[in-house]
N, C-alpha and C positions, 0 to 999 in steps of 0.2 A: 384403498391403499395400493401402491404399485404392485403389479403381479410379478410372477416368477421371471417372466421375460424382462420386465423393466429392472428388476433387482439384478439380474445377470448383466444387463446393459450398463447399469451404474458401475458394477465391479469391473467390467471389462474396460470401461473408460478410465477409471482411476488407475488400473494396472498399465494401460497403454501410455497414459500421460506421464506416469511416474518413471517409465522406462526411458524417457527422453531427458538427457542431461545427467544421467547417473555418473557419479564421480568415484575416484579411487578410495575416498574416505567413507564410502557407504551412504552418502547423501545424494542430493540433487543440486546441481549447479547450473542454473538457467537464467543468467542475468540478461537484461535488455541489451540488444546489440550483438549477442553471441549466436553462434551457429545453432546451439541447442534451443535457444529461444525462438529462432526462426523456424526450426523444425516443429516446435510446439504450436506455432501459429499455423503451419501447414496442416498439422493434425486436426486442429480445431476447424479449419475451413472444410477439410474433407468430411469430418463427422457431421457438420452442419448441412453441407450440401447433400450428403447421403441420406440425411433425415428429411430432405425436401425443403429446406429453408433457403432463402435468398441471402447471399453473403455480400459484404462490402467492407472495404478498408477506408477509414477516414484519414484526413491529413496528419493526424497525430499518431497514426499507426494502429488506432483502436480497431478491433475486429467486431463486426456486427453480423448477426444471423437473424433474419426477419421472418416472422409469421405474419403476412400482411393482413390488415384489418380494413374495416369500412373507412376509417380515417387514417391519414398519413401520420398523425401524431403518434409518437413512439412511447411505449412503456417498456422499460428495460430491466432485466435482472442479470446479474453476473458479478464478476470480480476480475482477477488477473491470472496470467499464465506464467509470468516470470517468477524466479525464486531468488532468495539470498544464496550466497556461497555455502555449499554443504547444508542445504536446507532439507525440508520434508516434502511429502507428496500431497498435502491437504491445504496449506496456506495458499489462498487464491484459487487453486485448482478446484476446491470444493464448490465455490460459488459459480464458477463457469459450468461445471458438470451438472450441478443441480439446475441451472438455468436451461441447459440443453434438455435434461430429462423432463422438466416441468412443461416446457413448450412442446416437446415431442409427444408427451402423453396427451396434452390438450388437442393437438392435431390429430392423433389417432382416435380420440373420442369424438371427433367431428366438430369441435368447438369452433365457432366463427367469431373472432374478436371484433369489438367495436373499434378499438385502437389497434395500431400495428404493434405487435409484441416482438420483443427482441432479446436475444442473449448478447451481452456486451462483455468482451474480453479487453480490458484496458491495458494500455502500454506502460511498461516500466514502473510498476507500483513500488517495487522494492528499491532500496539504495543500490546503485550500480556504479560501474567505472566512471560514469559521467557525473556522479554525485547529484543526480536529479531524480529523486523519488517522486512517486505519484505523477509522473510526467504526463501520461495520457489524459488523466482526469483533469489536471490543471490546465492543459492546453485546450481541452474540450470545453471547459467552463470559462476560459478567459482569465483564470486566476494567475496564469503564467503567460507572459508575452512571447511571441515567436522570436522577436529580434534579440531576446536574451538567451536563447537556448540553441538555435540551429547550428551555430558554429562552435559550441562548447565541445571540447574533445576529451578523450581519456588520455592516459599517460603515453599512449603510443601515437597519438595524433589522429585517431579515428574519431570522426565527428558525429554529433547527433543527426545532422543533416544526412550523412552517409548511412547511418543506421536506419533511419526512417525510409530512405530510398531503397535499401536492401530489404526492408520489411514490406515493400510494395505500396507504401503510402503515396497517395497522389499529392500534387502541389496544392497549397492552400487555395489558390485561385484557379485551379484546373476547371475549365468549363464543363468537363464531363462529370465532375463531382457534384452530387446532390444528395441531401439526406433530410428527412422530415424533422420537425421540431420535437424536442424531448419533453415528455409530460411527467415522468416519474422514474425513480430508480430504486431497486431493492437489491441489497448485497447480502447474500448468505455467506457466512464465514465461520471457520472454527474459532472458538473463543481464544485460543492461544494461551490461556491461563488455567488455573486449577479450580476456579469457583464452582462451575457447573459439575465438574468431576467430583469434587469433595461433597457437594450437596446432594448428589444423585439425581440431578436434573438433566434431561437430554438436550433441552433447547432454552434459549433466553432471548429477550427483546432488548435491543440496545437503545438507551436513552440519549447518551452523549458520547462523542468520540474525543478523546483527550486532545488538549493542545500540546504542541511540540515546538521547542526551540532547539536549534543546533547552531553552535558557534565554533568556528575553527580558530584556535588560539596558536600564535607562533611566538615562542620565546627565543630571543637571539642573544648569544653571548659572544665568546671569542675562542676560536680553535687554537689549541697549542699542545705542546708535548706533555704527555701524561706523567712523565717521570721528572722532568726538569723544571716544571712551573710551580712555584711556591703556592700553597693553598690560598694565602691571603691575596694573591695576585690573579686568581682565577675568576673568570666569568663563565661559569659552568651552567649551560642551559638545562642539563638533566637535574642538577641540584635544584634549580628553580622549578622544574616540573614536579619534582618530589614534594616540595613544599606547596605547590599549587594543588596537588592531590589531597593534601591535608585540609586545605581550605574547602575544597570540593566535598570531602567526606563530612566535615562539620556541618555544612549547609544541607547535605543529604539527610543527615540524622535529625537536624532541626525540623525539617519538613517531611519526615518519613511517612506520616499518616495521610499526607495530602499531595505528595509529589514523589516522583522517582527520577534519579539521575544516573547517567552512565557515561563513562569515557571508554569507548570501545575501539578507538582509532588513535594510535600514537606512532609518530615517525621521528627518528633521531638521525641527525646529520653530524659527522660523516659515518657514524655507527661503526666505529673501530675501537678495539680494546685498548689501544695505546695513544688515543687522541682525546683530549678534552672536547666534549661535544659543543658545537657552536649553535646548533638550532634544535629545538624540539617543536614539532607541530602536532597538535592533538585536537580532537573534536569533543566538545561537551554537549551532551543532550539532556534536556529537562523535559519531563512530561507531567501535566496536571490538567484535570478538568476545570480548574479554577484559573481564569486568565490573570487575576491579580497576583496569585502566588507564582505563576509562571514568569510574570514580569519581574517580581521581586527577586526570584532566584537568579534570573539571567543578569539583571543589573547589579545585584550584590556581588556575584562572583566576579564580574568584570572590574568593579571598583576595587575589590580586595586584591585581584591579580595585578592591577596597575600599581598599587602600593607595594606589593611584593617585588615587582620588577625594579622599582626604584631602589629598594633596599639592597638588592643583589646586583645592581648595576647592569641589568639586562634591559634590552628593548623589547617591547611587546606590541603586537598588533592583533586585531580581531576581524574576522570576516563572518557575517551572519549568513549561514547557509539556508536556514529555514526558520520562519516565524509563522507558525500555524496556530491560529486561535482554536479553542475548543469549538466543536461543531455539534449542534443539537438536532437530533432526528425529528422528523415531522410527527406532530402529535397524532394526526389522523392515521398515519401509517402504523404508528405504534399501537393505536387502539385496534386497528384491523388485525394486526398480528396477535395481540392478546385475545381478541374475540375468536379467531380461528383456532388457536391453541386450546382455548377454554372449551370450545365445542368438541374438540378431539379428546377431551379429558386429560390434557397435558398440563403440567405446571408451567407457568409462564413468567418467570422472574424478570424484573427490569434490572439491567446491568449497565454500568459505565464501561466503555471500551478504553483500556489503557494502551492499546496498540492503535497506530494510525491506519487509516483506510482511504481508498478512493471515495467512499461515500461521504467523507468529510467535505470534499470539494463539490460533489454533485449536490449536496444539501444546500449549497449557496444559491443554486439556480432552480431546483425543482423539488417537489415533495420526495423525500428520501427516507428509507428505513433500512435497518440491519437486523438480520436474524442470526443469532449465535448458535452454533452446534457444538456440543460437548466434545472436547478433545481429552487426551490423557494428561494434559497439563504441560506438555512440552511443545515448543515451536521454534522455528528457525534452527532446527537441528534434525539429524536423521531419525531420532526417536519419536518425532511428531506423528501422532496417530489419532484416528477417530473410528468409532464402531459403525459398521454398516447399518445396524438397527437404528441408530440415531440419524444417520444420513437418509434412510428411507422415510422416517418421520418428517424430516426437514423437507424432503422432496414433496411430500403430500401437503405440508403447510404452504410451501411456495405455490403449488398448483392452485390451492383454494384461494390464497391471497390474490393471485394474479386475476382470477375470475372476478372476484368482488371489486378489486381495484379497477379493472377494465370497465365494469358496468357502472361504477359510481365516481370515477375520477373527476376532479374539477377541471374546468376548461383552460386554465392557464398553462402555458408551455414556454420552453426556452429554445430560441433559434440558435443552433450550433454553427460554429465556423462562419460567422457573418462575413460577407465580402468586404466589409469595412475594416476587418481586423488587419493590423499591420503585419506584413511579412518581411523578414530580413532580406 
């Protein structure tokens, strides 16, 4: 198990990273492209270099810290450094810090890896002002094309291209950029839900990462005076939105045991107390580990909203922001996690992740696994927390898994950032 020095090092790193991006509401706000997120990147690079690792930034802005091995093939462990607005100090951060701790402990023990081992801090996992979540992992794996994202901007005109440039990312075809092929990925992460907490289990093995669809719906009516326009003459977009939410609620209840839905973003135009609103823009998100249910929910909502808009004489349009299929974790990596936890005398429940993660995209290219660490059941909020005792257990699991994976990993690998990839 990690000694007192390592335990102190873990706590110091959590405290230092949590101090970056603290906001007035008591949480952490560190979205991709912000000054706080750039400061977190610099913190990671300093920590890795002081630990003796070789660091590198790839074209997607992903940060790498390498413990070189006999082979240039890379086996990576990590997560992300960015946060949601007013988030907590463990989502993403835990996986990056556990990766640093596991590799640093192996290095201090004199372990000589066969493969090159790496800590990977992925770019922009959380939804951000560019509305491009899991940006780094999708670019890394080719799930998202460069020509679709580089010139995307936030509401101020700040572009993804500029954000990556300020993050120190090299150009996609920079002749000085080179990185070995990726052979596998492990993402430790807090559960973000209450199942481990309620059952009294410190850790869990992820089997599947939920599928997610996000569609932006815009209802358009007619702006007019709130006092002088007769009710029967109104084309009120907010009234349409209210009825749309009734349809959404009925679908949510119908599939409550197999899916979850959320409308967390709503924007009203012109948003004035004495004007009939002309536009409502809102984002509907559905999550399910069953792709058929996910498709049925997405299609059924759209069909019913189209009928609603016709009845209310509103126009409607839809933009699909995200269509992410459920992702299955590698069976061999799951078995390895179960075996190590069993040897340590730990319960090792198998769980579906209802949150999305970078691992969902890495799993499309290389053997990928996820280790859940018990949280207090809160996430994406300042109350998010995890016990250091559980984190220490997770660090030891990760250390043991890395050794076994390094010694027995299959020979297949994925070449990242091929020179044939199209750049905008």
